[in-house]
Residue frames relative to the residue before (quaternion, step in Angstrom):
aa qw qx qy qz dx dy dz
M 1.0000 0.0000 0.0000 0.0000 0.00 0.00 0.00
L 0.6496 0.5090 -0.3207 0.4647 3.61 0.96 -0.84
G 0.6198 0.5418 -0.3380 0.4561 3.55 1.11 -0.70
L 0.6363 0.5234 -0.3244 0.4647 3.56 1.05 -0.76
L 0.6819 0.5057 -0.2929 0.4400 3.57 0.89 -0.94
S 0.6552 0.5107 -0.3187 0.4565 3.57 1.14 -0.48
D 0.5418 0.6165 -0.4015 0.4065 3.59 1.26 -0.25
Y 0.5057 -0.6915 0.4296 0.2857 3.58 -0.76 1.05
T 0.6782 0.4964 -0.2959 0.4539 3.59 0.85 -0.96
I 0.6675 0.4963 -0.3025 0.4654 3.57 0.94 -0.90
Q 0.6090 0.5375 -0.3528 0.4644 3.59 1.04 -0.71
T 0.6614 0.5119 -0.3065 0.4545 3.57 0.92 -0.90
V 0.6700 0.4936 -0.2967 0.4685 3.56 0.90 -0.94
A 0.6586 0.5117 -0.3159 0.4523 3.59 0.93 -0.87
M 0.6557 0.4933 -0.3214 0.4727 3.60 0.96 -0.78
G 0.6389 0.5130 -0.3235 0.4732 3.57 1.01 -0.76
A 0.6486 0.5108 -0.3132 0.4693 3.59 1.00 -0.81
A 0.6398 0.5179 -0.3264 0.4647 3.59 1.04 -0.76
L 0.6336 0.5178 -0.3251 0.4740 3.58 1.00 -0.79
L 0.6372 0.5246 -0.3152 0.4684 3.56 0.99 -0.85
G 0.6744 0.5190 -0.2970 0.4331 3.57 0.87 -0.98
V 0.6725 0.4932 -0.2986 0.4639 3.57 0.92 -0.92
S 0.7109 0.4678 -0.2785 0.4451 3.59 0.73 -1.02
S 0.7030 0.4474 -0.2805 0.4763 3.60 0.81 -0.94
G 0.6250 0.5523 -0.3414 0.4333 3.58 1.05 -0.71
V 0.7019 0.4571 -0.2688 0.4756 3.56 0.87 -0.95
L 0.7463 0.4364 -0.2407 0.4412 3.57 0.72 -1.06
G 0.6193 0.5651 -0.3476 0.4200 3.57 1.12 -0.59
C 0.5277 0.6443 -0.4102 0.3718 3.60 1.17 -0.46
F 0.6862 0.4895 -0.2958 0.4495 3.58 0.92 -0.86
A 0.6177 0.5246 -0.3508 0.4692 3.60 1.09 -0.60
V 0.6576 0.5042 -0.3083 0.4672 3.58 0.99 -0.83
L 0.6897 0.4840 -0.2898 0.4540 3.58 0.85 -0.92
R 0.6911 0.4446 -0.2759 0.4985 3.60 1.11 -0.58
K 0.4273 -0.7273 0.4339 0.3165 3.57 1.35 0.17
Q 0.5077 0.6106 -0.4342 0.4253 3.54 0.98 0.95
S 0.0658 0.8425 -0.5293 0.0754 3.54 0.87 0.99
L 0.6366 0.5285 -0.3307 0.4539 3.58 1.12 -0.60
L 0.4929 0.6787 -0.4284 0.3360 3.59 1.23 -0.31
G 0.6523 0.5122 -0.3230 0.4558 3.60 0.93 -0.85
D 0.6340 0.5234 -0.3236 0.4684 3.58 1.02 -0.78
T 0.6616 0.5134 -0.3041 0.4541 3.56 0.94 -0.91
L 0.7026 0.4707 -0.2784 0.4553 3.58 0.82 -0.97
S 0.6444 0.5134 -0.3391 0.4540 3.59 1.01 -0.72
H 0.6730 0.4634 -0.3026 0.4907 3.61 0.98 -0.75
A 0.6360 0.5275 -0.3275 0.4582 3.58 1.11 -0.66
A 0.5722 0.6021 -0.3825 0.4046 3.60 1.21 -0.32
L 0.5563 0.6502 -0.3940 0.3354 3.60 1.11 -0.59
P 0.6775 0.4510 -0.3356 0.4743 3.67 0.76 -0.77
G 0.6224 0.5372 -0.3511 0.4480 3.61 1.07 -0.61
I 0.6021 0.5470 -0.3488 0.4654 3.56 1.08 -0.72
C 0.6861 0.4793 -0.2823 0.4688 3.56 0.91 -0.93
I 0.6551 0.5034 -0.3192 0.4644 3.59 0.95 -0.82
G 0.6338 0.5296 -0.3263 0.4597 3.58 1.00 -0.80
F 0.6457 0.5068 -0.3155 0.4761 3.56 1.03 -0.78
L 0.6641 0.5121 -0.3115 0.4469 3.59 0.91 -0.91
I 0.6697 0.4914 -0.3055 0.4655 3.59 0.99 -0.79
A 0.7185 0.4330 -0.2540 0.4814 3.59 0.89 -0.92
G 0.3398 -0.7590 0.4880 0.2652 3.58 1.12 -0.62
T 0.7589 0.2115 -0.1507 0.5972 3.56 1.29 0.11
R 0.6060 -0.5721 0.4139 0.3662 3.57 -1.30 0.19
D 0.1279 0.8045 -0.5588 0.1555 3.57 0.65 1.21
I 0.4350 -0.7447 0.4408 0.2490 3.57 -0.54 1.19
G 0.6296 0.5475 -0.3421 0.4321 3.59 1.01 -0.73
S 0.6802 0.4799 -0.2838 0.4758 3.57 0.88 -0.94
I 0.6537 0.5235 -0.3140 0.4473 3.56 0.97 -0.87
L 0.6974 0.4599 -0.2863 0.4692 3.59 0.86 -0.90
F 0.6209 0.5266 -0.3475 0.4653 3.59 1.05 -0.67
G 0.6455 0.5090 -0.3166 0.4732 3.58 0.99 -0.82
A 0.6415 0.5199 -0.3229 0.4624 3.58 1.00 -0.82
L 0.6414 0.5189 -0.3263 0.4613 3.59 1.00 -0.79
M 0.6599 0.5184 -0.3156 0.4430 3.59 0.93 -0.84
T 0.7081 0.4342 -0.2815 0.4805 3.59 0.81 -0.89
G 0.6010 0.5405 -0.3620 0.4643 3.59 1.10 -0.56
A 0.6593 0.4942 -0.3005 0.4804 3.56 0.98 -0.86
A 0.6301 0.5302 -0.3328 0.4596 3.58 1.05 -0.75
A 0.6444 0.5116 -0.3207 0.4693 3.58 0.99 -0.81
A 0.6403 0.5177 -0.3225 0.4670 3.58 1.02 -0.80
L 0.6437 0.5151 -0.3190 0.4675 3.58 1.03 -0.77
V 0.6187 0.5353 -0.3338 0.4682 3.59 1.05 -0.76
V 0.6440 0.5168 -0.3192 0.4650 3.58 0.94 -0.87
L 0.6642 0.5097 -0.3033 0.4551 3.58 0.92 -0.92
L 0.6681 0.4955 -0.3002 0.4670 3.59 0.95 -0.85
L 0.6591 0.5179 -0.3159 0.4445 3.58 0.93 -0.86
T 0.7005 0.4665 -0.2821 0.4605 3.59 0.94 -0.83
R 0.7356 0.4223 -0.2379 0.4733 3.60 1.05 -0.66
M 0.7641 0.3565 -0.1893 0.5033 3.61 1.13 -0.54
S 0.7372 0.2791 -0.2150 0.5766 3.58 1.26 0.13
R 0.5922 -0.5804 0.4259 0.3621 3.54 -1.31 -0.04
L 0.4104 0.7164 -0.4701 0.3121 3.56 1.24 0.21
K 0.4131 -0.6777 0.5512 0.2575 3.55 -1.11 0.74
T 0.6986 -0.4912 0.3190 0.4110 3.56 -1.27 0.37
D 0.6647 0.5126 -0.3280 0.4334 3.60 0.89 -0.85
A 0.6456 0.5093 -0.3253 0.4669 3.59 1.03 -0.75
A 0.6524 0.5100 -0.3150 0.4637 3.60 0.96 -0.85
L 0.6451 0.5088 -0.3211 0.4711 3.59 0.99 -0.81
G 0.6487 0.5202 -0.3214 0.4531 3.59 0.97 -0.81
I 0.6446 0.5130 -0.3225 0.4662 3.58 0.99 -0.80
A 0.6765 0.4924 -0.2994 0.4586 3.58 0.84 -0.98
L 0.6425 0.5371 -0.3214 0.4422 3.59 0.98 -0.87
S 0.7337 0.4472 -0.2601 0.4404 3.57 0.65 -1.11
V 0.6725 0.4983 -0.3084 0.4520 3.59 0.90 -0.90
S 0.6916 0.4782 -0.2924 0.4556 3.60 0.81 -0.95
F 0.6603 0.4944 -0.3240 0.4633 3.59 0.95 -0.76
A 0.6179 0.5360 -0.3442 0.4610 3.58 1.07 -0.71
I 0.6394 0.5071 -0.3218 0.4801 3.59 0.99 -0.83
G 0.6532 0.5258 -0.3141 0.4452 3.58 0.97 -0.83
V 0.6528 0.5016 -0.3203 0.4686 3.58 0.95 -0.82
V 0.6318 0.5261 -0.3333 0.4616 3.61 1.01 -0.80
L 0.6774 0.4847 -0.2932 0.4693 3.58 0.90 -0.91
L 0.6435 0.5215 -0.3245 0.4567 3.59 1.00 -0.81
T 0.6435 0.5091 -0.3179 0.4750 3.57 1.01 -0.80
H 0.6328 0.5318 -0.3244 0.4600 3.58 1.02 -0.81
I 0.6652 0.5012 -0.3036 0.4628 3.59 0.93 -0.90
Q 0.6803 0.4987 -0.2931 0.4500 3.57 0.89 -0.91
G 0.7068 0.4303 -0.2659 0.4947 3.59 1.14 -0.50
G 0.5644 0.6496 -0.3664 0.3537 3.58 1.27 -0.06
G 0.4933 -0.6997 0.4136 0.3097 3.59 1.20 -0.15
N 0.4431 0.6709 -0.4756 0.3569 3.60 1.23 0.27
A 0.3948 -0.7585 0.4680 0.2230 3.58 -0.48 1.17
S 0.6597 0.5371 -0.3185 0.4182 3.58 1.08 -0.62
Q 0.5530 0.6222 -0.4044 0.3789 3.59 1.24 -0.07
G 0.4149 0.7232 -0.4622 0.3020 3.59 1.24 -0.06
G 0.8084 0.2373 -0.2071 0.4973 3.54 -0.85 1.01
L 0.4369 0.7052 -0.4641 0.3106 3.59 1.25 -0.01
D 0.6530 0.5198 -0.3191 0.4490 3.58 1.06 -0.71
S 0.4953 0.6553 -0.4367 0.3668 3.61 1.24 -0.11
F 0.5498 0.6066 -0.3980 0.4140 3.59 1.23 -0.31
L 0.5324 0.6150 -0.4181 0.4043 3.61 1.21 -0.25
F 0.8217 0.1451 -0.0457 0.5493 3.58 0.88 -0.97
G 0.5689 -0.6219 0.3737 0.3872 3.58 1.26 0.09
Q 0.0060 -0.7631 0.6463 0.0047 3.53 -1.23 0.55
A 0.1884 -0.8445 0.4933 0.0889 3.53 0.30 1.32
A 0.6301 0.5678 -0.3438 0.4030 3.57 1.01 -0.73
A 0.6513 0.5285 -0.3193 0.4411 3.59 1.19 -0.43
I 0.4854 0.6720 -0.4382 0.3475 3.61 1.26 -0.08
L 0.2153 -0.7710 0.5915 0.0966 3.56 -0.99 0.93
R 0.6428 -0.5103 0.3872 0.4200 3.57 -1.24 0.32
S 0.6213 0.5344 -0.3466 0.4564 3.59 1.06 -0.66
D 0.6128 0.5383 -0.3471 0.4628 3.60 1.12 -0.62
L 0.6117 0.5688 -0.3539 0.4207 3.59 1.06 -0.71
W 0.6178 0.5417 -0.3560 0.4451 3.58 1.05 -0.68
I 0.6513 0.4993 -0.3133 0.4778 3.57 1.01 -0.81
M 0.6640 0.5004 -0.3011 0.4670 3.58 0.91 -0.93
G 0.6644 0.5074 -0.2987 0.4603 3.56 0.97 -0.88
G 0.6385 0.5283 -0.3251 0.4556 3.58 1.02 -0.77
I 0.6512 0.5044 -0.3075 0.4763 3.57 0.99 -0.87
A 0.6624 0.5036 -0.3030 0.4646 3.57 0.92 -0.93
A 0.6577 0.5127 -0.3113 0.4557 3.59 0.95 -0.87
A 0.6410 0.5207 -0.3259 0.4603 3.59 1.01 -0.79
A 0.6652 0.5016 -0.3037 0.4623 3.58 0.94 -0.85
L 0.6786 0.4824 -0.2937 0.4696 3.60 0.92 -0.88
A 0.6197 0.5299 -0.3437 0.4659 3.58 1.08 -0.66
L 0.6291 0.5289 -0.3303 0.4642 3.57 1.06 -0.73
V 0.6249 0.5290 -0.3266 0.4723 3.58 1.06 -0.77
A 0.6741 0.4944 -0.2961 0.4621 3.58 0.87 -0.93
L 0.6710 0.5171 -0.2999 0.4387 3.58 0.97 -0.85
L 0.8004 0.2367 -0.0970 0.5421 3.59 0.96 -0.90
W 0.1617 0.8423 -0.5028 0.1077 3.58 1.13 0.62
K 0.7000 0.4697 -0.2853 0.4561 3.61 0.74 -1.01
E 0.6647 0.5069 -0.3057 0.4559 3.56 0.94 -0.87
F 0.6541 0.5024 -0.3116 0.4718 3.59 0.94 -0.89
K 0.6403 0.5398 -0.3208 0.4424 3.55 0.99 -0.85
L 0.6867 0.4814 -0.2829 0.4654 3.57 0.90 -0.91
V 0.6703 0.4918 -0.3046 0.4648 3.60 0.90 -0.87
S 0.6369 0.5422 -0.3315 0.4364 3.59 1.04 -0.71
F 0.7734 0.3666 -0.1869 0.4822 3.58 0.94 -0.87
D 0.8180 0.0108 0.0350 0.5740 3.62 0.97 -0.76
P 0.1049 -0.8356 0.5364 0.0542 3.62 0.31 1.20
G 0.5953 0.5753 -0.3707 0.4209 3.61 1.10 -0.59
F 0.6709 0.4722 -0.2910 0.4922 3.57 0.94 -0.89
A 0.6167 0.5514 -0.3464 0.4423 3.59 1.02 -0.78
A 0.6637 0.4885 -0.3037 0.4782 3.59 0.98 -0.81
S 0.6551 0.5403 -0.3173 0.4222 3.59 1.01 -0.80
I 0.7208 0.3983 -0.2548 0.5068 3.61 1.12 -0.52
G 0.6660 -0.5819 0.2760 0.3764 3.54 1.25 0.43
L 0.4377 0.6887 -0.4792 0.3232 3.61 1.18 0.20
P 0.4511 -0.6776 0.5004 0.2948 3.63 -1.02 0.71
V 0.2042 -0.8424 0.4859 0.1118 3.56 0.32 1.28
V 0.6539 0.5177 -0.3238 0.4468 3.59 0.90 -0.91
A 0.6652 0.4955 -0.3088 0.4656 3.59 0.90 -0.89
L 0.6570 0.5025 -0.3118 0.4677 3.59 0.99 -0.78
E 0.6356 0.5142 -0.3323 0.4703 3.59 1.02 -0.72
V 0.6258 0.5194 -0.3300 0.4792 3.56 1.06 -0.76
A 0.6493 0.5161 -0.3182 0.4591 3.59 0.98 -0.83
M 0.6631 0.4923 -0.3137 0.4686 3.60 0.94 -0.82
T 0.6371 0.5119 -0.3259 0.4752 3.57 1.03 -0.74
T 0.6236 0.5308 -0.3302 0.4695 3.57 1.05 -0.75
M 0.6222 0.5398 -0.3413 0.4529 3.59 1.02 -0.74
V 0.6476 0.5015 -0.3224 0.4745 3.57 0.95 -0.84
A 0.6255 0.5307 -0.3334 0.4647 3.57 1.04 -0.76
L 0.6383 0.5181 -0.3264 0.4664 3.59 1.02 -0.75
A 0.6311 0.5224 -0.3329 0.4669 3.58 1.02 -0.76
V 0.6230 0.5351 -0.3310 0.4648 3.56 1.05 -0.77
I 0.6477 0.5328 -0.3186 0.4417 3.56 0.92 -0.92
V 0.6371 0.5434 -0.3310 0.4349 3.58 0.96 -0.87
G 0.7824 0.3911 -0.1880 0.4468 3.58 0.91 -0.87
L 0.4090 0.7487 -0.4638 0.2389 3.61 1.22 -0.09
Q 0.7031 0.4501 -0.2801 0.4740 3.58 0.83 -0.91
M 0.6787 0.5263 -0.2948 0.4189 3.57 1.06 -0.76
V 0.8392 0.1075 -0.0255 0.5324 3.60 0.68 -1.04
G 0.5035 -0.6962 0.4013 0.3175 3.59 1.23 -0.17
V 0.7184 -0.4655 0.3316 0.3966 3.51 -1.40 0.26
V 0.7073 0.5070 -0.2768 0.4075 3.55 0.79 -1.06
L 0.7842 0.3598 -0.1742 0.4746 3.59 0.88 -0.94
M 0.4711 0.7195 -0.4309 0.2734 3.58 1.23 -0.24
T 0.5881 0.5965 -0.3774 0.3949 3.58 1.04 -0.64
A 0.6038 0.5603 -0.3608 0.4374 3.61 1.09 -0.64
M 0.6873 0.4784 -0.2885 0.4643 3.59 0.97 -0.79
I 0.6087 0.5283 -0.3585 0.4710 3.59 1.20 -0.36
I 0.7810 0.3815 -0.1712 0.4639 3.55 0.87 -1.00
A 0.6823 0.5598 -0.3162 0.3479 3.59 0.74 -1.07
P 0.6716 0.4794 -0.3483 0.4447 3.70 0.73 -0.80
A 0.6566 0.5047 -0.3152 0.4634 3.59 1.00 -0.79
V 0.6311 0.5263 -0.3323 0.4629 3.59 1.01 -0.79
A 0.6550 0.5029 -0.3123 0.4697 3.59 0.94 -0.87
A 0.6812 0.4922 -0.2963 0.4538 3.60 0.87 -0.92
R 0.6162 0.5737 -0.3506 0.4101 3.61 1.04 -0.73
Q 0.6247 0.5604 -0.3459 0.4197 3.59 1.12 -0.57
W 0.7301 0.4737 -0.2313 0.4348 3.59 1.12 -0.62
T 0.8178 0.1561 -0.0509 0.5516 3.61 1.12 -0.37
R 0.3344 -0.7129 0.5779 0.2145 3.52 -1.38 0.32
R 0.6211 0.5360 -0.3354 0.4631 3.61 1.27 0.00
L 0.5118 -0.6789 0.4348 0.2967 3.56 -0.84 1.01
G 0.6517 0.5297 -0.3323 0.4292 3.60 0.89 -0.86
T 0.6703 0.4778 -0.2898 0.4883 3.56 0.96 -0.89
M 0.6237 0.5470 -0.3367 0.4455 3.57 1.02 -0.77
V 0.6614 0.5025 -0.3060 0.4652 3.58 0.92 -0.91
L 0.6576 0.5092 -0.3090 0.4612 3.59 0.95 -0.87
L 0.6746 0.4856 -0.2957 0.4707 3.59 0.88 -0.93
S 0.6336 0.5385 -0.3315 0.4457 3.57 0.99 -0.82
A 0.6455 0.5084 -0.3154 0.4749 3.58 1.00 -0.81
V 0.6485 0.5121 -0.3155 0.4666 3.59 0.99 -0.85
F 0.6700 0.4955 -0.3052 0.4609 3.59 0.87 -0.93
G 0.6541 0.5124 -0.3152 0.4584 3.58 0.97 -0.83
T 0.6535 0.5094 -0.3105 0.4658 3.58 0.99 -0.82
I 0.6395 0.5220 -0.3236 0.4625 3.58 0.94 -0.89
A 0.6636 0.5056 -0.3079 0.4574 3.58 0.89 -0.94
G 0.6663 0.5161 -0.3114 0.4390 3.57 0.93 -0.88
V 0.7067 0.4598 -0.2694 0.4653 3.57 0.81 -1.00
V 0.6624 0.4973 -0.3095 0.4670 3.60 0.93 -0.89
G 0.6475 0.5150 -0.3205 0.4613 3.60 0.96 -0.81
A 0.6497 0.5045 -0.3140 0.4741 3.57 1.01 -0.80
A 0.6553 0.5073 -0.3138 0.4636 3.60 0.98 -0.83
L 0.6481 0.5112 -0.3212 0.4641 3.60 0.96 -0.82
S 0.6437 0.5193 -0.3204 0.4618 3.56 1.00 -0.81
A 0.6618 0.5101 -0.3092 0.4541 3.59 1.05 -0.75
T 0.7070 0.4548 -0.2684 0.4705 3.60 1.03 -0.75
A 0.7432 0.3023 -0.1879 0.5666 3.59 1.15 -0.57
R 0.2560 -0.8090 0.5130 0.1295 3.53 0.02 1.30
G 0.7612 0.3630 -0.2765 0.4609 3.55 -1.04 0.84
L 0.6471 0.4813 -0.3266 0.4930 3.59 1.26 -0.16
A 0.4519 -0.7174 0.4664 0.2521 3.56 -0.78 1.08
T 0.5350 -0.6581 0.4337 0.3044 3.55 -1.03 0.82
G 0.6486 0.5621 -0.3257 0.3966 3.59 0.84 -0.98
P 0.7021 0.4449 -0.2887 0.4751 3.63 0.70 -0.96
L 0.6348 0.5217 -0.3426 0.4555 3.62 1.03 -0.66
I 0.6140 0.5274 -0.3453 0.4750 3.59 1.07 -0.67
V 0.6663 0.4963 -0.2978 0.4700 3.57 0.93 -0.91
L 0.6530 0.5023 -0.3208 0.4673 3.61 0.97 -0.79
T 0.6311 0.5325 -0.3344 0.4542 3.59 1.05 -0.72
I 0.6835 0.4535 -0.2996 0.4873 3.58 0.87 -0.86
T 0.5826 0.5617 -0.3785 0.4493 3.61 1.13 -0.50
V 0.6300 0.5183 -0.3300 0.4749 3.59 1.01 -0.79
I 0.6441 0.5162 -0.3202 0.4649 3.58 0.96 -0.85
V 0.6421 0.5184 -0.3210 0.4648 3.58 1.00 -0.81
M 0.6666 0.5048 -0.3098 0.4526 3.60 0.88 -0.91
V 0.6394 0.5090 -0.3246 0.4761 3.59 0.96 -0.84
S 0.6637 0.5039 -0.3051 0.4610 3.59 0.94 -0.88
L 0.6556 0.5213 -0.3170 0.4449 3.58 0.92 -0.86
F 0.7358 0.4266 -0.2375 0.4692 3.57 0.98 -0.81
F 0.8473 0.2625 -0.0770 0.4553 3.58 0.79 -1.00
A 0.3893 0.7030 -0.5102 0.3064 3.63 1.16 0.15
P 0.5244 -0.6980 0.3816 0.3037 3.62 -0.78 0.97
E 0.7478 0.4017 -0.2386 0.4717 3.62 0.99 -0.68
R 0.8272 0.2124 -0.0722 0.5152 3.60 0.90 -0.87
G 0.4260 0.7513 -0.4363 0.2524 3.58 1.25 -0.05
I 0.5714 -0.6018 0.4430 0.3393 3.55 -1.14 0.72
A 0.6315 0.5361 -0.3386 0.4462 3.59 0.98 -0.81
R 0.6488 0.5107 -0.3208 0.4641 3.60 0.95 -0.84
D 0.6567 0.5042 -0.3142 0.4646 3.58 0.96 -0.83
M 0.6370 0.5233 -0.3318 0.4585 3.58 1.01 -0.77
V 0.6535 0.4978 -0.3102 0.4784 3.58 0.97 -0.84
R 0.6508 0.5181 -0.3195 0.4537 3.56 0.95 -0.86
R 0.6711 0.4834 -0.3062 0.4713 3.61 0.91 -0.87
W 0.6267 0.5324 -0.3396 0.4565 3.58 1.05 -0.75
R 0.6608 0.4936 -0.3023 0.4779 3.58 0.98 -0.84
E 0.6417 0.5197 -0.3301 0.4574 3.57 1.02 -0.76
R 0.6376 0.5141 -0.3342 0.4664 3.60 1.00 -0.76
R 0.6473 0.5081 -0.3196 0.4698 3.57 0.99 -0.84
G 0.6688 0.5003 -0.3005 0.4605 3.56 0.93 -0.87
L 0.6371 0.5262 -0.3248 0.4600 3.58 1.04 -0.79
A 0.6401 0.5213 -0.3296 0.4581 3.59 0.97 -0.82
G 0.6541 0.5095 -0.3124 0.4636 3.60 0.97 -0.83
R 0.6622 0.5000 -0.3127 0.4623 3.59 0.96 -0.86
Q 0.6356 0.5300 -0.3338 0.4513 3.59 1.03 -0.74
V 0.6572 0.4921 -0.3098 0.4795 3.60 0.95 -0.85
L 0.6382 0.5248 -0.3227 0.4617 3.57 0.98 -0.85
S 0.6543 0.5088 -0.3075 0.4674 3.59 1.00 -0.85
T 0.6334 0.5284 -0.3330 0.4569 3.59 1.03 -0.75
L 0.6626 0.4941 -0.3034 0.4742 3.59 0.88 -0.92
Y 0.6439 0.5176 -0.3205 0.4635 3.58 1.01 -0.80
G 0.6512 0.5219 -0.3138 0.4529 3.58 0.96 -0.85
M 0.6549 0.5010 -0.3077 0.4747 3.58 0.99 -0.86
A 0.6582 0.5185 -0.3140 0.4465 3.59 0.98 -0.84
T 0.6913 0.4607 -0.2857 0.4777 3.58 0.89 -0.88
E 0.6130 0.5564 -0.3479 0.4400 3.58 1.07 -0.68
H 0.7556 0.3470 -0.1841 0.5241 3.57 1.04 -0.82
H 0.4045 -0.7416 0.4543 0.2828 3.59 1.30 0.21
D 0.5942 0.5166 -0.3639 0.4977 3.55 1.05 0.88
R 0.3440 -0.7726 0.4951 0.1989 3.57 -0.38 1.22
K 0.7375 0.3715 -0.2149 0.5213 3.59 1.15 -0.51
Y 0.2389 0.7951 -0.5280 0.1788 3.56 1.11 0.56
P 0.2976 -0.7775 0.5251 0.1765 3.64 -0.65 1.07
V 0.1361 -0.7799 0.6091 0.0483 3.55 -1.01 0.91
E 0.4518 -0.6999 0.4879 0.2606 3.54 -0.88 0.98
L 0.5641 -0.6133 0.4373 0.3385 3.57 -1.05 0.78
G 0.6432 0.5283 -0.3284 0.4464 3.59 0.96 -0.79
A 0.6319 0.5260 -0.3331 0.4616 3.58 1.08 -0.72
L 0.6274 0.5246 -0.3304 0.4711 3.57 1.05 -0.75
D 0.6451 0.5168 -0.3201 0.4630 3.59 0.96 -0.88
A 0.6760 0.4937 -0.2980 0.4587 3.57 0.91 -0.90
F 0.6523 0.5267 -0.3174 0.4432 3.59 0.97 -0.84
H 0.7557 0.3776 -0.2018 0.4955 3.59 0.93 -0.90
G 0.4159 -0.7352 0.4540 0.2834 3.59 1.19 -0.24
T 0.7455 0.2666 -0.1954 0.5788 3.58 1.21 0.40
A 0.6290 -0.5294 0.3963 0.4086 3.57 -1.25 0.28
T 0.1727 -0.8111 0.5553 0.0636 3.56 -0.87 0.98
R 0.3651 0.7606 -0.4806 0.2390 3.59 1.26 0.08
G 0.6510 0.5195 -0.3292 0.4449 3.62 0.94 -0.80
A 0.6598 0.4959 -0.3086 0.4728 3.58 0.95 -0.87
I 0.6310 0.5293 -0.3267 0.4636 3.59 1.03 -0.81
A 0.6491 0.5235 -0.3196 0.4499 3.59 0.94 -0.88
R 0.6652 0.4903 -0.3090 0.4708 3.60 0.98 -0.80
L 0.6447 0.5081 -0.3233 0.4709 3.58 1.03 -0.76
E 0.6351 0.5232 -0.3301 0.4626 3.59 1.06 -0.76
S 0.6492 0.5207 -0.3249 0.4492 3.59 0.97 -0.80
R 0.6857 0.4467 -0.2770 0.5036 3.59 1.18 -0.48
G 0.5061 -0.6824 0.4028 0.3405 3.57 1.28 0.02
L 0.4789 0.6913 -0.4236 0.3367 3.58 1.19 0.46
V 0.7700 0.1341 -0.0977 0.6160 3.62 1.20 -0.45
R 0.0891 -0.7784 0.6164 0.0791 3.55 -1.29 0.28
P 0.4971 -0.6501 0.4777 0.3194 3.59 -1.14 0.61
V 0.0433 -0.7820 0.6216 0.0108 3.57 -1.13 0.70
R 0.4159 -0.6563 0.5627 0.2822 3.51 -1.33 0.36
H 0.0979 -0.7897 0.6052 0.0234 3.53 -1.06 0.81
E 0.1760 -0.8229 0.5354 0.0726 3.53 0.20 1.33
P 0.5889 -0.1727 -0.7866 -0.0678 1.55 -2.11 1.30
E 0.4426 0.7039 -0.4633 0.3066 3.63 1.25 0.08
T 0.2945 -0.7715 0.5441 0.1483 3.55 -1.11 0.75
T 0.5250 0.6360 -0.4169 0.3821 3.60 1.23 -0.12
P 0.6183 -0.5702 0.3786 0.3863 3.62 -1.16 0.54
H 0.0680 -0.7685 0.6359 0.0178 3.56 -1.07 0.87
W 0.1582 -0.7900 0.5892 0.0611 3.54 -1.20 0.64
E 0.0718 -0.7838 0.6158 0.0355 3.53 -1.14 0.70
L 0.5627 -0.5934 0.4594 0.3466 3.54 -1.28 0.41
T 0.3572 -0.6672 0.6030 0.2523 3.53 -1.16 0.66
P 0.6815 -0.4498 0.3442 0.4635 3.63 -1.19 0.15
A 0.6506 0.4971 -0.3194 0.4771 3.59 0.99 -0.80
G 0.6480 0.5228 -0.3180 0.4535 3.57 1.02 -0.79
F 0.6403 0.5179 -0.3245 0.4652 3.58 1.00 -0.81
A 0.6561 0.5067 -0.3073 0.4673 3.59 0.99 -0.86
E 0.6490 0.5060 -0.3163 0.4719 3.59 1.00 -0.81
A 0.6486 0.5122 -0.3194 0.4637 3.58 0.98 -0.82
E 0.6289 0.5253 -0.3322 0.4672 3.58 1.02 -0.77
R 0.6426 0.5256 -0.3214 0.4556 3.58 0.97 -0.84
L 0.6582 0.5070 -0.3039 0.4663 3.58 0.96 -0.90
E 0.6401 0.5190 -0.3262 0.4632 3.58 1.02 -0.77
R 0.6507 0.5104 -0.3237 0.4596 3.58 0.97 -0.79
E 0.6400 0.5178 -0.3183 0.4701 3.58 1.03 -0.83
L 0.6578 0.5080 -0.3085 0.4627 3.55 0.97 -0.90
G 0.6532 0.5129 -0.3056 0.4657 3.57 1.02 -0.83
G 0.6472 0.5094 -0.3161 0.4709 3.57 1.07 -0.75
G 0.6360 0.5343 -0.3294 0.4488 3.57 1.10 -0.72
R 0.6338 0.5291 -0.3303 0.4575 3.55 1.13 -0.56
């Protein structure tokens, strides 16, 4: 591992991946909270015509011109989405789909035109589709870092406003905040995150880096500040680990490995997060089913006891099974461990019988009162 870290190219790729992780992790949170997960996909695909236009204007594969062109077309696509949703009856998802498909089609046409033009410097331009991390230079990191720093500074400057617009845009408008301008600013931030990751993971996979870190972080917390911090950490981990895996396994592209790494983080978060994890919900539902079965058996014993005016009325286990239509031995065992029921003999019968203890009768009475109050 130390040998890998000393390699100049790997250091460059790892730093670029870390920049990508931080910027996409932080900025993607606002897209997720605003329920605009498709926005990252739209802006990343809308960057392709800008990449081609930047190349045509510069006449060479200049990273500054290419990224500036990508930012312009991404911003234009975002403006189209905003106009379509506010000036027509189209919903946001339909407007995003239109902007995505049209802009990507224009980009493919321009890319085909460039590749057929005979310009020798266009070699590798199509790598922006899926990324080519190994082609990143230290000079490119300065551009990526500058873009990321500008986006993060914008978040810090307008943190309260972005937070309010993300959660309650109606209230934000009622207190005089420029909601439209703030939405444009947040969309611009997502576009900046896309620009940072174009060389690393490419147009096609960039949407995963916008959405996945935020989705993973959302499972662990209910606070926006903590979510943004966790999202940045998850994005950075995915970027560095993906770059390291690509360096150790020759022939495997860095971009897809970064996306696969963040996918693993998302799956772990979805299953094992303490507040929202699927595993926690499964355990909770299992416990609720067990508790419900115990309460039903307790209610049955209580009903039989009150019907026969005998608090210690014994009920046969087989009768309980028949009444509930399922085996009740497990529920009985749990009730016995809590001291709510106890086994008794009921001569001349030899089959197991159960009766309520004083504590069990009191608990059953309490449950009946709660049930009656709920009605």
